C-alpha positions as CSV (number, residue, x, y, z in Angstrom):
1,M,8.0,-33.1,62.5
2,S,5.6,-33.6,59.6
3,Y,5.0,-36.7,57.6
4,A,7.4,-35.4,55.0
5,E,10.2,-35.3,57.6
6,R,9.2,-38.6,59.1
7,K,9.3,-40.1,55.7
8,K,13.1,-39.5,55.6
9,L,13.5,-41.7,58.6
10,F,11.4,-44.4,56.9
11,E,13.6,-44.2,53.9
12,E,16.8,-44.3,56.0
13,F,15.5,-47.4,57.8
14,S,14.4,-49.1,54.6
15,T,17.8,-48.5,53.1
16,I,19.5,-50.2,56.1
17,R,17.0,-53.1,56.2
18,K,16.7,-53.4,52.4
19,R,12.9,-53.7,52.7
20,P,10.0,-51.3,53.1
21,M,8.2,-50.6,56.3
22,I,4.6,-49.9,57.2
23,T,3.7,-48.2,60.4
24,Y,0.4,-48.5,62.3
25,V,0.1,-46.2,65.3
26,T,-2.9,-45.6,67.5
27,S,-3.1,-43.0,70.2
28,I,-1.9,-44.1,73.6
29,R,-2.5,-40.6,75.1
30,P,-4.0,-40.8,78.6
31,N,-7.8,-40.3,78.4
32,L,-7.5,-40.7,74.6
33,S,-6.4,-44.2,74.0
34,V,-7.5,-45.5,70.6
35,N,-8.1,-49.2,69.7
36,M,-6.8,-51.0,66.7
37,S,-9.8,-51.6,64.5
38,S,-10.9,-53.2,61.2
39,D,-11.2,-49.8,59.5
40,S,-7.4,-49.8,59.2
41,I,-7.4,-52.9,56.9
42,T,-8.2,-51.2,53.6
43,K,-5.5,-48.5,54.2
44,I,-2.9,-51.2,54.9
45,I,-3.9,-53.0,51.7
46,D,-3.6,-49.7,49.8
47,I,0.0,-49.3,51.0
48,I,0.8,-52.9,50.1
49,G,-0.4,-52.1,46.6
50,H,2.3,-49.5,46.3
51,I,5.1,-51.9,47.1
52,P,6.9,-53.4,44.0
53,P,5.9,-57.1,43.4
54,E,9.5,-58.3,43.6
55,V,9.8,-57.2,47.3
56,K,9.3,-60.3,49.5
57,D,10.2,-59.0,52.9
58,I,8.3,-56.4,55.0
59,D,8.8,-54.5,58.3
60,F,5.6,-53.6,60.2
61,M,5.9,-51.2,63.0
62,I,3.1,-51.2,65.6
63,I,2.6,-48.8,68.5
64,S,-0.7,-49.4,70.3
65,N,-2.4,-50.3,73.6
66,G,-4.4,-52.9,71.7
67,G,-7.9,-53.3,70.4
68,D,-9.7,-55.8,68.2
69,P,-7.7,-59.1,68.1
70,I,-9.5,-60.1,64.9
71,T,-7.9,-57.1,63.2
72,S,-4.5,-58.4,64.3
73,L,-5.3,-61.7,62.6
74,R,-6.5,-60.1,59.4
75,I,-3.4,-57.8,59.2
76,I,-1.0,-60.8,59.6
77,S,-3.1,-62.9,57.1
78,I,-2.9,-60.1,54.5
79,L,0.9,-59.7,55.0
80,R,1.4,-63.5,54.8
81,E,-0.4,-63.6,51.5
82,R,2.0,-61.0,50.0
83,F,5.3,-61.4,51.8
84,E,7.7,-64.3,52.6
85,H,9.2,-62.8,55.7
86,I,7.5,-60.4,58.3
87,T,9.3,-58.5,61.0
88,V,7.2,-56.6,63.5
89,I,9.0,-53.7,65.0
90,V,8.1,-52.4,68.5
91,P,9.8,-49.1,69.4
92,Y,7.7,-48.5,72.5
93,V,4.5,-50.4,73.4
94,A,2.5,-53.1,71.7
95,Y,0.0,-54.3,74.2
96,S,-2.9,-56.8,74.1
97,A,-4.1,-57.1,70.5
98,A,-0.9,-55.4,69.3
99,T,1.1,-58.2,71.0
100,I,-1.1,-60.8,69.3
101,L,-0.2,-59.1,66.0
102,A,3.5,-59.3,66.9
103,L,3.1,-63.1,67.5
104,G,2.3,-63.6,63.8
105,A,5.7,-62.2,62.7
106,D,8.7,-64.4,61.9
107,D,10.7,-62.2,64.3
108,I,10.0,-59.2,66.6
109,M,12.5,-56.3,66.7
110,M,12.2,-54.7,70.1
111,H,13.8,-51.5,71.2
112,P,15.4,-51.9,74.7
113,F,12.8,-49.5,76.1
114,S,9.9,-51.3,74.4
115,N,7.3,-53.7,75.9
116,L,4.8,-56.4,74.9
117,G,2.0,-57.3,77.1
118,P,-0.3,-60.1,78.3
119,V,-3.1,-61.1,75.9
120,D,-5.8,-61.9,78.4
121,P,-8.8,-59.9,77.2
122,Q,-10.5,-57.4,79.5
123,L,-14.2,-56.9,79.6
124,T,-16.1,-53.8,80.9
125,I,-19.6,-53.6,82.1
126,A,-21.4,-50.5,83.1
127,K,-22.2,-50.2,86.8
128,T,-23.7,-47.6,89.1
129,N,-22.3,-47.1,92.6
130,M,-24.3,-46.5,95.8
131,I,-24.7,-42.8,95.2
132,G,-25.8,-43.1,91.6
133,Q,-22.5,-42.4,89.9
134,N,-21.2,-44.4,86.9
135,S,-18.5,-46.8,87.9
136,D,-17.5,-49.2,85.2
137,L,-16.3,-52.7,86.2
138,H,-13.3,-54.1,84.4
139,F,-12.5,-57.8,84.7
140,S,-11.2,-60.8,82.8
141,S,-11.7,-64.6,82.9
142,E,-8.5,-64.8,85.0
143,D,-10.1,-62.5,87.7
144,I,-13.0,-64.9,88.0
145,R,-10.7,-67.9,88.1
146,N,-8.5,-66.3,90.8
147,Y,-11.6,-65.4,92.8
148,I,-12.7,-69.1,92.9
149,E,-9.1,-70.1,93.7
150,F,-9.0,-67.6,96.6
151,L,-12.2,-69.1,98.0
152,K,-10.9,-72.6,97.9
153,E,-7.2,-72.3,98.7
154,D,-6.8,-69.1,100.7
155,I,-10.1,-69.1,102.6
156,G,-10.4,-72.8,102.7
157,I,-14.0,-73.1,101.7
158,T,-14.8,-76.7,100.7
159,D,-18.5,-77.0,101.5
160,Q,-20.4,-76.9,98.2
161,A,-23.3,-74.9,99.6
162,H,-20.9,-72.2,100.7
163,L,-19.1,-72.2,97.3
164,A,-22.5,-72.0,95.6
165,A,-23.4,-69.0,97.7
166,A,-20.1,-67.2,96.9
167,L,-20.5,-67.9,93.2
168,S,-24.1,-66.6,93.4
169,N,-22.7,-63.3,94.9
170,L,-20.2,-63.2,92.0
171,T,-23.0,-63.7,89.4
172,A,-25.1,-61.0,91.1
173,E,-22.2,-58.5,90.9
174,V,-20.9,-59.3,87.4
175,G,-23.8,-61.1,85.7
176,A,-24.0,-64.6,84.3
177,I,-23.7,-63.6,80.6
178,P,-20.6,-61.4,81.1
179,I,-18.9,-64.2,83.0
180,G,-19.6,-66.5,80.0
181,N,-18.3,-63.7,77.7
182,A,-15.1,-63.5,79.7
183,K,-14.4,-67.2,79.3
184,R,-15.2,-67.1,75.6
185,S,-13.0,-64.1,75.1
186,Q,-10.1,-65.8,76.8
187,Q,-10.5,-68.9,74.6
188,L,-10.6,-66.7,71.5
189,S,-7.4,-64.8,72.6
190,L,-5.6,-68.1,73.4
191,S,-6.7,-69.6,70.0
192,L,-5.7,-66.5,68.0
193,S,-2.3,-66.4,69.8
194,K,-1.6,-70.0,68.9
195,R,-2.8,-69.6,65.4
196,M,-0.5,-66.6,64.9
197,L,2.5,-68.4,66.2
198,E,1.8,-71.4,64.1
199,T,2.1,-69.3,60.9
200,H,5.8,-69.5,61.3
201,L,6.6,-72.0,64.1
202,N,6.6,-75.7,63.1
203,D,6.7,-76.7,66.8
204,V,3.0,-76.8,67.8
205,T,3.9,-77.5,71.4
206,S,6.1,-74.4,71.6
207,A,3.4,-72.3,70.1
208,S,0.9,-73.6,72.6
209,N,3.2,-72.9,75.6
210,I,4.0,-69.4,74.5
211,A,0.4,-68.6,74.0
212,Q,-0.5,-70.0,77.4
213,K,2.1,-68.0,79.1
214,L,1.0,-64.7,77.6
215,N,-2.7,-65.6,78.3
216,S,-2.5,-66.6,81.9
217,S,0.9,-66.3,83.5
218,F,0.8,-62.6,84.4
219,Y,-1.2,-61.2,87.3
220,H,-2.2,-57.9,85.6
221,H,-3.4,-57.0,82.1
222,G,-1.1,-54.0,82.1
223,Y,2.0,-56.0,82.9
224,A,5.0,-54.9,80.8
225,V,6.8,-57.8,79.1
226,S,10.4,-56.6,78.5
227,R,12.6,-57.7,75.6
228,K,14.5,-60.1,77.8
229,E,11.4,-61.6,79.3
230,A,9.9,-62.0,75.7
231,Q,13.0,-64.0,74.8
232,E,12.7,-66.1,77.9
233,I,9.2,-67.2,77.1
234,G,10.3,-68.4,73.7
235,L,9.6,-65.5,71.3
236,N,12.0,-64.9,68.4
237,I,13.3,-61.4,69.4
238,T,15.7,-59.5,67.1
239,I,18.1,-57.0,68.7
240,P,18.4,-53.9,66.5
241,T,21.7,-52.4,65.6
242,K,22.7,-49.1,67.1
243,S,21.7,-47.3,64.0
244,E,18.4,-49.1,63.7
245,E,17.7,-48.5,67.4
246,K,18.3,-44.8,67.0
247,I,16.0,-44.5,64.0
248,I,13.0,-46.4,65.4
249,W,13.3,-44.4,68.6
250,S,13.3,-41.2,66.6
251,I,10.2,-42.4,64.8
252,W,8.4,-43.1,68.1
253,Q,9.5,-39.8,69.6
254,D,8.0,-37.9,66.6
255,Y,4.7,-39.8,66.8
256,S,4.7,-39.2,70.6
257,K,5.1,-35.5,70.0
258,E,2.5,-35.3,67.3
259,M,-0.1,-37.3,69.3
260,K,0.8,-35.6,72.6
261,A,1.3,-39.1,74.1
262,D,2.8,-37.7,77.3
263,K,0.0,-35.1,77.9
264,E,-3.3,-36.2,79.4
265,F,-6.2,-35.3,77.3
266,N,-8.6,-33.0,79.1
267,L,-11.3,-30.9,77.5
268,L,-10.9,-28.0,80.0
269,N,-7.2,-27.9,79.3
270,E,-7.8,-27.8,75.6
271,L,-10.3,-25.0,76.1
272,M,-7.9,-22.9,78.3
273,N,-5.0,-23.5,75.9
274,D,-6.9,-21.9,73.0
275,P,-5.8,-18.2,73.0
276,L,-9.2,-16.8,72.0
277,S,-11.3,-18.7,74.5
278,K,-8.7,-18.1,77.3
279,E,-8.8,-14.4,76.6
280,K,-12.6,-14.3,76.9
281,L,-12.8,-16.5,79.9
282,D,-10.0,-14.6,81.7
283,T,-11.8,-11.3,81.2
284,V,-14.1,-11.5,84.2
285,P,-14.8,-8.8,86.7
286,I,-12.9,-9.1,89.9
287,L,-14.9,-8.1,93.0
288,N,-12.9,-7.0,96.0
289,L,-15.6,-7.3,98.6
290,P,-15.1,-6.5,102.3
291,A,-14.4,-9.6,104.4
292,N,-17.5,-9.0,106.5
293,T,-19.9,-8.7,103.5
294,P,-23.0,-10.8,104.3
295,P,-23.1,-13.9,102.2
296,D,-26.5,-13.1,100.6
297,I,-25.4,-9.7,99.6
298,A,-22.0,-11.0,98.3
299,N,-23.8,-13.6,96.1
300,Q,-26.2,-11.0,94.7
301,L,-23.2,-8.7,93.8
302,I,-21.5,-11.6,92.0
303,I,-24.7,-12.5,90.1
304,N,-25.1,-8.8,89.1
305,A,-21.5,-8.6,87.9
306,A,-21.8,-11.9,85.9
307,S,-25.0,-10.7,84.2
308,Q,-23.2,-7.5,83.0
309,T,-20.3,-9.4,81.3
310,Q,-20.4,-10.6,77.7
311,I,-18.7,-13.9,78.7
312,S,-22.0,-15.3,79.8
313,T,-23.0,-15.7,76.1
314,R,-22.3,-19.1,74.7
315,T,-19.3,-19.3,72.4
316,S,-17.9,-22.2,70.4
317,I,-14.4,-23.3,69.3
318,E,-13.3,-26.4,67.4
319,F,-10.0,-28.3,67.6
320,E,-8.6,-31.6,66.3
321,V,-7.0,-34.5,68.0
322,L,-5.0,-37.1,66.1
323,L,-6.3,-40.7,66.8
324,A,-4.2,-43.0,64.5
325,T,-1.9,-43.1,61.5
326,I,-0.9,-45.7,58.9
327,E,2.2,-44.7,57.0
328,S,5.0,-45.8,54.6
329,I,7.4,-44.1,52.3
330,Y,4.6,-44.3,49.6
331,I,1.6,-42.7,51.4
332,S,0.3,-41.6,54.7
333,Y,-3.2,-41.9,56.2
334,E,-4.5,-40.3,59.4
335,M,-7.6,-40.4,61.5
336,K,-8.6,-37.4,63.5
337,N,-11.5,-36.4,65.8
338,N,-12.9,-32.9,65.3
339,I,-14.3,-31.7,68.6
340,S,-16.7,-28.8,68.8
341,V,-16.8,-27.2,72.3
342,T,-19.4,-24.7,73.4
343,Y,-18.5,-22.8,76.6
344,W,-19.9,-20.1,78.8
345,R,-19.7,-18.5,82.3
346,N,-22.5,-19.3,84.6
347,A,-24.0,-16.6,86.8
348,D,-21.9,-17.8,89.8
349,M,-18.8,-17.4,87.5
350,T,-18.2,-21.2,87.2
351,L,-17.3,-22.4,83.7
352,G,-19.8,-24.5,81.8
353,F,-19.1,-26.3,78.5
354,N,-20.2,-29.3,76.4
355,S,-18.6,-31.0,73.5
356,I,-19.5,-32.8,70.3
357,P,-16.9,-35.1,68.7
358,Y,-17.1,-36.1,65.1
359,S,-14.8,-37.7,62.5
360,D,-14.5,-38.0,58.8
361,G,-12.6,-41.3,59.0
362,W,-9.3,-42.1,57.4
363,K,-7.8,-39.3,55.2
364,E,-4.7,-39.2,53.1
365,R,-2.3,-36.5,54.1
366,N,0.7,-34.8,52.5
């Protein structure tokens, strides 16, 4: 389905709701998850500029694994300046920074299959394992707190010297500055969550309790907070009507299909799915050698065959992947990555390739 077709769903939904809707969707495709980022702000402002000034209510659909929490704050602040009532619509997933964005809405309309998530920020530091391979370390402030709690309560370490030694090992593994960054990031997330809730909640205590639950009550950053659980922690959750539910799910399904959300991104798969490159790569000589052919002779025959095929020359293809969209009934923006892949057959018939991704940023589309 193209934007022109999806626009019909936006119009149908807006007719039912008697208000316009803006959608912000970032790729949640495995191996191609894209963060919410500040470059989206100007496009959202552009769409707001198309909305008639007498319109005072807005629906904002978000589908994302998260990203920059400051972007969430800026989006809600912009919407608050222009509209009196904000509903955030979650048809599928709104994790991390996307959850923080939802906290700034007067109410959150959740599809029964949708989820919010914890808002404890995750940090990543580059590590190298014992055999020299890259092995990134992902952790949060809660991981550090639970490590200390494990030492004291589960292991029963009370001696300060032993605790100091254990903390020294932690610092050596993670680094002193990243530990400080983890704590600061957690404080920022908690502060932003409270601030977002306080834009529409008069009860400061309730805002603080909800923010604290989302920040530290779950044991995994990927925990899926269901609609029922979101209600239980105090969020103002709106249940869509059957017609609303059907439309927002159809919108999500269309985005999912366009962004290939259920298909893991893999460069080799993309290469082999291209008809031209697949034809060239499949056209290789097949050597039916006797089973008792000496290995050195077999290898030489393979090398000779490879040197005689044109596939060994380097060839390039280009393809696009959709990273994010911002849309309304008025206009649509998209961000794509163009990926140039050079591929070749090595002398031993293995496939070699490298890639160069590049993007022109946000573009208006028809």
